[in-house]
C-alpha positions in Angstrom: 22.9 -125.4 -68.0 20.9 -126.3 -64.9 21.7 -126.6 -61.2 23.7 -123.4 -61.1 25.9 -123.3 -58.1 26.8 -119.6 -58.3 25.1 -116.2 -58.4 25.9 -113.1 -60.5 28.7 -111.1 -58.9 29.8 -114.0 -56.7 33.6 -114.7 -56.5 34.5 -118.3 -57.2 37.7 -120.3 -56.9 39.4 -121.9 -59.9 38.0 -125.3 -60.6 34.6 -124.6 -58.9 31.6 -126.2 -60.6 29.4 -123.6 -62.2 26.5 -125.9 -63.0 25.5 -129.0 -64.9 25.1 -129.3 -68.7 21.9 -131.2 -69.3 22.2 -131.7 -73.0 25.1 -131.5 -75.4 23.3 -131.4 -78.7 23.1 -127.5 -79.0 26.7 -126.9 -77.9 29.0 -125.7 -80.6 32.6 -124.7 -79.9 35.7 -123.7 -81.9 38.7 -125.2 -80.0 42.3 -124.3 -80.7 44.6 -127.3 -80.6 48.4 -127.3 -80.7 49.8 -129.1 -83.7 51.7 -131.3 -81.3 48.5 -132.5 -79.8 46.6 -133.4 -83.0 47.5 -137.1 -82.6 45.3 -137.3 -79.5 42.2 -136.0 -81.3 40.1 -138.8 -82.7 36.4 -139.3 -83.4 34.7 -140.9 -80.4 37.5 -140.2 -77.9 36.2 -138.4 -74.7 37.7 -135.1 -73.7 37.4 -132.6 -70.8 36.5 -129.1 -71.8 37.8 -126.3 -69.6 36.9 -122.7 -70.2 39.6 -120.2 -69.6 38.5 -116.9 -68.0 34.7 -117.7 -69.1 35.7 -117.4 -72.8 37.4 -114.7 -75.1 34.9 -113.5 -77.6 35.6 -111.8 -80.9 34.1 -110.9 -84.3 35.6 -110.0 -87.6 34.7 -106.6 -89.2 35.4 -105.4 -92.7 38.0 -102.6 -92.3 38.2 -101.2 -95.9 38.6 -104.6 -97.5 40.7 -106.2 -94.7 39.4 -108.5 -92.1 40.0 -107.1 -88.6 39.6 -109.3 -85.5 37.7 -107.3 -82.9 37.5 -108.4 -79.3 34.0 -108.0 -77.8 32.3 -108.4 -74.5 29.0 -110.0 -74.3 26.0 -109.7 -72.0 22.8 -111.7 -72.0 22.3 -114.6 -74.5 20.0 -117.4 -75.4 20.0 -120.0 -78.2 19.3 -117.4 -80.9 20.7 -114.1 -79.8 23.8 -112.7 -78.1 24.0 -109.2 -76.6 27.3 -107.5 -77.6 28.1 -104.9 -74.9 31.3 -103.5 -76.3 33.8 -103.9 -79.1 31.6 -103.0 -82.1 30.4 -99.6 -83.3 27.4 -98.4 -85.2 28.2 -98.7 -88.9 30.8 -101.5 -88.6 30.4 -104.2 -91.2 30.4 -107.5 -89.3 31.7 -110.5 -91.4 29.2 -113.4 -91.0 30.6 -116.0 -93.5 33.7 -118.1 -93.6 34.7 -117.0 -90.1 36.1 -120.4 -89.2 38.9 -120.0 -91.8 39.2 -116.2 -91.6 42.4 -114.7 -90.2 43.1 -111.2 -89.0 44.4 -109.2 -92.0 42.9 -111.3 -94.7 41.6 -109.5 -97.8 37.8 -109.5 -97.9 35.2 -108.4 -100.5 31.5 -107.7 -99.7 29.3 -109.6 -102.1 25.9 -108.5 -100.8 24.4 -106.3 -98.1 
């Protein structure tokens, strides 16, 4: 993102432009869509993306063989790394595979460390 219009700690109004996205190729997102809206989703159709409350972040941890959805807060990030400021503890086994289809409470089995 370039052309940032705000500074850290500044209060902004809903709908205020935060900056301009220069390139879309490295942007990946998981977007929840209501089943009733699926007919509107088609390849090549343009859409507006609006972030709610600057995003809700979570990970899945292995809680004795059960996937547990754990809310986290993040700090600094770049294209390769994200700082997790809270929500995960030393020794937690973070699940890193099949997270797009994983649900809270699913049975999981560790296959390698």
